[in-house]
N, C-alpha and C positions, 0 to 999 in steps of 0.2 A: 621430113623438116630438120634443119637442123637451129640449134640455139648455140651460136658462137659465143663464148663467156670468156670474161677476166676480170679480176679482180685484185685490187691492194691492201692491203691487212697494217696490224701494227707489228707481225713479224714475229707471234710467243708461242709460237710449235700447234700444231691443230688447232688444239683443244683450247689452248687460252688463245687463241691467234680472232682477233675482231677484224670485220672489213672497215674499211676506210672508203671503198669507191668501188661500186660494180659496173658493168659494161654489159652489155646483153643485145645480140646482132640475131634476128634471125631470119637464115637463111632458105631459102627453098633451093638449091644447086645453081640456080644463075643467077639470084640476083636477092639484093637483100629486101627485108616488108615489112620490116621493123626492128626499129633501134628504142634500146632505153638505155639510160645514164646516170648513173647517181653518187654523190658523196654521199657517207654513209658517218655518222657520230656511232664510233665506237664504245662509249660510253669508259674509255679508257685513255690513261697517255697514251701519245705516238711516239713513240723513243726518236733520238737526234738523228741516230743511222737512219733510219727507214725515211724520217722527211728529207735525208740528204739525198736519199734515192729514186725519192717519187716526188718531193715537191710538195707532199699533205703533211699541213702543218696541223696542230690541234687547232687553231684560229679556224684554220677552213672548215674544218668539221661543228665547230662548238651551235651551231643553228640545224649543221644536217638534220638529218631524220632520221631515228633510230634505226635500227634491223626490223623490228617488231611491226614498224611503220609499215616498211614498205613488200616487205615477205608477202601479202596476198597479190600484190601485183607482181613478184615476181615468180612465184608456184603460178599464175595465170598466162605468162611469158612461157614459162620450160615446161605445161603442162603435155603431155605425148609428144617433147620434141626429145631428141637426140643429142648430150651435151657435148660439144665441143671445145678444148682447148689445148692451150701450150702444155705441155707437163699436165696434162688432164686432171689427175688425182689430188693434187696438190686444191686445184679451185673446185674440183669435185666434194672436197669431204671438207673444206672449211665452208662451204656453204649448207651441208649436211649438217655442220655440226651446229651451224646457227638456227638453221631450223628444228632441233632436236632441241636443243633448249630451251624454245618456245613450244615444244608441242607439238612440233608439224610434222610428218614422215617425208623422204625424200627417196626413189628410185626411179632413174631414170640410166638404158643405154645410153654408152659412153663414147667418144674416139677421141686420141690425141695425137695431135699434129708431130709433135717428135717423133712416136713412133709409127705414124704413115709416113714423114718426110723418109725417115729412114730407109723406111723398105723401098719406096717408090722414087725414092728423089738419091739413091744413095752415092757417098763416095765424096760426102763434104768433110772438111776436117773438125767442124762445128754444126749444133744443130741447135745452138742457141737460138731464142726470135731473133733477138738482132743482128748475129751475124748470118743467119741464114735467108733473111730476110737483103741483107745487102747482098751475101753470094746470089740473088735471087731476080734483084733489081725489082725487090717490091717496097714501094716507098712506105717508110716508120716515122711518125711522127710522135712528138710525146709521149715517147718511151720512158716507161712503167709508171703509164699513167693506162687506166682502165681504156678508155676508151680508143685510146692510141693505139695499145697492143691488139685489143681487138679488133680492130676495123685491119691491121696488119694481117691477123689471123684470120678474116676473113677471106681474103687478097691469096694468102697459102694455100687455106683450104679451097677455095676453087680450082687453085693450079693444081692440086693432088687429086681432083677431083675428074681432071681433065686429064691427067699420065695415061699413061699405055696399061692395060691390066690394073685400074683401080678398083674396078666393080668388082673385082675377085677378092684383092686384098678388102675393101672397106668388107666385104662379108663374112670375110675370115675373122677379122675383126671385131664386128659385130656379134659375131660365135658367144654366145656367154660362155660356153664349154671351152672356150679358145685361151690358152695357155699365153696365147703371144702378147695379150693388153695386158695381163698382171706383167709382164717381165718389165725390168729397168729401161727407159727410154735410152741409154748412151752401150747397154749389153745388146750384143749380136744373138740373137736364136740358137746359130751355133754353138755358143758358146755352153748354153743353158744343156740343149742335147748332147754335147759331149760328158754331161756329168753321170757317173755308174748309180747305178740301185743298192749301192753298198755302203757298208762299213768303212768312219773316214775321218776325216778333215777336210775341213774346204777353204780357200781363201777369196774371198772381195777382193777385187784391185781397184785400181782409179786408172784416170785415163793415163797418169804418170804411172802405169803399174809396180806403186807403192800397195801393199798388203794395208787396207781400210778397218777387216775384221775378220776375223777365224771364229770357224764354229765347228763342232765335231757332231756326228751323225752314224744313226743304223742305218739310216737309208739316205744318201747325201745330197740324190736329186729330190726328193719329195721334201726333204726339211728345207734345203734352200729354196724349192718352189713359196711355203710358207712362210720365208722374210717377205714376198712378194705381194702374199695377201695381206698381210699385216697392216694395218693401215694406223700407226703408234707414228706418233710424232719421229721416234729416232728412228723407226727403220724404214719410213718415207723418207727421211734424210740421205740413212745408208744408200737407197733404191737408187738415190737420186745422183750419189756419187759413185757407182757402180758400173768398171767397164767391161770388168773381162773376172771370169771365175777360176781358180783351179783348183785340183784335189792331190792329197795322197792317200790313197788305202791303208787300213790299217788290218782287215780281217776280222775287227771284233770290237766289242764297245772299250775295253778295258786301254786297249791302245790309243783309240781314237781318242779318248781320254785323257791320256797320258801328253801324245801325239799334238793336242792344242794346247795344253797346260805349258809346252814349253813353247811352242809359236804363240806361243802371249809375251811370255817373258823375252824371249828374242827378237822381237819387231815392234811390241807395245800397239798394237793397230789403235787407231783412233776412235771405233765404236767398241771395244771392249772395254768393260769397266772394271770385270771383274781379273783379279789373277793378275793385273798389271805392279801389285808392290811388293820391290821386295822385301821379301821378310829377314832379318838376318837370323839365320840359328842358334842355340844356346843348347851347351854339351854340361852333363854332370860329369864330374867326375873326381878321382883322390888322390889325398897326397899323404907323405906322413910327416908330423911336426917332430923339433928339436927334441922333444919326451919321449917320441917314438910313438905317437898316439897316432892313429889314423882319421883324414875328416873327407868328408863329403861335402863339395861344395860345388857349385854352377860357372860359366862363365861364356864368352862369346865363343863357340866352336872352335873359331881360326886360332886365338887365344887358349885351346886345350889337346895336348899331342898328344892323349890316350882316354878320348872321350869313350863314356858306361853307357850311354844314351843321349838324343838329340830330341829337343825339343823347340817352339818356334815363338816362345815367349816367355821371358823369366817368372808368369804366376803357372804355367804349368809344372816348370823346374822346380820350383818351392815345393805344390802340392805333389811331385813326385816323391822327393826328399821325404816330407812330411810323412807320406806312405812309409817308406821306408821305417822313418823311424817307430813309429807304432808296429809295425810291424815286428820288427830285427831289436825294439827296446834300445835305439839309441837316445845317442845325448844330441839335444837340438842345440846345444851352444858348438859340440865339434861336428853338425852338419850347417853351423854357419846358416841358422834361423832365425837368430838371434846374436844383439852382438852387444857382450855384458863381460864385464872382467871377471865376476865373479862367477860361483854357481847357476845352472843353467833355472829357466824359469819363464817358462813358453805356457802358454794360454791352454796349449789345446791338449800339447805330449807332457804327460804325466810319468812316462812308463821308465823315465832314465834310471841306471842301475846303481848311480853316484861317480860315475869316473871323473868327473866334474867338483865334485868334491871331495873327491879322493878317497872314496867309499870302494872303488873298482879296483883289479887293478888291468895294465892297459894289455894283457896278454889276453885276460878274458872279455876286453871290451873289444879289440882286435879284430877276434875270432867272430864276433857278431857281423862286424863292418863286411869282413870277409864274405860274410856266410850272403851279406846282404847285394856285395859286388856278383856273385854268383849268380844270384837269383839275375838279377838284374842284366849278365852276359847272357844267360840260357833265353832270354829274349832276343836277345841279338843275332840269331843265326841266320846263315846264306842257305837263301834256297830260290828257284824259280817258279814260274807263274807261267805254266804251257799254256797255250790258248790257242786257237782256231785261225790259220793264218789267211795272209791272203789269196790263196790257190791249195788247191787239193795236194799240191804236193809238197807246202811247207806245215810248219809249225808257226805261230809268234811265240816270241820268248822276253821275259821281264825277271830283269836279275836282280833282287837284294841281298846282297853283300855287308853281312854285319849289322843286318837290321837296317841297312839304307840304302834306299833306291837308287840303282847303278846304272840303268839302263835298258836298252830293249832291241830286238833283233827279230830277223827272221832266219831258220834253217832248214836244211830239207828236215821233211816228216821223219820222225820215227829214228831223226839221229842219237846215237846216245851219245850224251855228255858230262860225264861224270866228276870232274873236276871245272873250277872257274873259270883255267886258263882256255880250256876245251870251248866253254860258252863265249869267251872273249872275241873269239877271232869273229862270231856274227853279231856282235852286240855294237849298238850307238851308243857311247857314253852318252848320260843323263845328268842333270843335278837333281839333288833331292830337296826339294819344297816342302813347303807345309802341306800344298796344295796334292803332291804328289803321292806324301806319306799319308794323307787322309784317303786320297783315292784307293790308294794299295791295301791300305787298312780295311778298308771297307767290302773289298775285294775278297780278300781272301777270309772275311767271317762268312761271307755267303754264299763262296767256292770254293771251301776248304783240299775238294778232292784236285782243283787247279796247282797246288804249291806240291815241287818235287824237291826233296831236301839236295845239296849238292857239299860235296867235299872242297875245304879251301887248300 
C-alpha cells in the first residue's frame, strides 16, 4: 500500500519550514481507497512570494487546524504505508520535522516519482511534475496546491507501476541499502558510478553545466555520497540542483585542499560559503629616509616593490612589527607603530635605545634593523613539498618561493629538481592567499620530512 503525499509550506528551509496544506491519497496499486486533504495553520507568516506561487495566504489558514491537531490522523493514515512523493525527500523531511517538534517519531520506506521516472521513463528534458505531466498527457489542475499535485502524482505513479521492468526497479529503490534512492533526482547513476575512491576535488554542476559546489576529499566517492545522506536544508537544495559531477585527482590531501581553494576562488560556486572573499595581501617592507635612518612599515603588497613578509590583514602586520621591535629593541616611531612628531611613547614597547631622541647613532640603530630584516628573510626560504602523486609513477610537488606559495604540479617519480627553473617545467602557477598560506604552514608543521630545500 502506498501513501501518495504532497504538501505546501511557508518555504523557510526544512527546519523552519511549516506546512500550510497537506494532501494524502492512499493507493493500493490500482485505485485510490482513501483521501485526506487539509489546510494547516503554520502559526507563522506566509511570505508574499509563497502566496504568489500557491495562492495560499494568511487569511486562508487563519482558522485552519494547527499541525498538532491533525498529526494523529496523519500518522494513522501513513502507518505501514510506503511514502510516495515527487522529490520525496522534501515532503518526507518536512513532515518528519513537524512530527519531531511535537515529540512524535516517524520512519517509513519511501519512493520518489522523480527518480522512478528517470529510470522507467528516460529521455525527457525535464522531470518537474508540471512538465512531466504535460509530456505524458496527465491532467494536472490546481498546480502548486497540495490536492492538485498529489492527484497528478497518483496518476503518474500508476503509469510507472504499469511500465515494463517496474517491479525490479521498485524493489531496487525500496532496498534500504540501495544508493540509488539517495542520489539527486537530476543526477544519472552513471555519473556517480564514475567517481573514484581516491583523493582529489569534485565539482557539482547544474543542468547548465555551471559549477555550483566544489569539495575536496581523501575518498571522492565516499565524500560525495555523504552529501546525499545529509538532510540539512543547504544539502537538500544542493542535491536538488545537481545534474552532473566532475572530479580531478590530487594524489594526496594537501593538493586536494590547495586545488579546492583555487577552484572556489576561480568559480565562486553558489553553495560554497567559505573562501569566496578575495583577501587583500599586505607586506612589511623597509626604506631609508633623508637622514639615513631605516624604517620598517607595511602597505598593500601591490604597492611594495620588495616585500619582506606578507600577511592578509593590517593587524597581523602590526603585531609582527611589534615583535621585531621588542626582539631587536627598535623604535616604534621609525617602525610606524605610532604617529608622533617627537620621541616615541608606545605603551607596549619601551626598549627603544634613543634613536628618536638623538641618543643613538644612525649606524648603531640601522645595524639592528638589518638584523631584524635578515631574521625575517631567513623565514622566507624557497622549498618544495613532495607528496604522493596520482599514480605510482609520479610525485606531487608544491613550490614555496621565498616564503610565498607559487603553485603545484606532478613530476616523474624521484626526478632530481635542484633549481626552481627545473621545478617550473612541471608546475601550474597559483596565487598565494590567506587560505593557501594557512594550509601550507599547517602541513609543514605536521610533516616536516616532506620539505625539500631548493636553490633559487
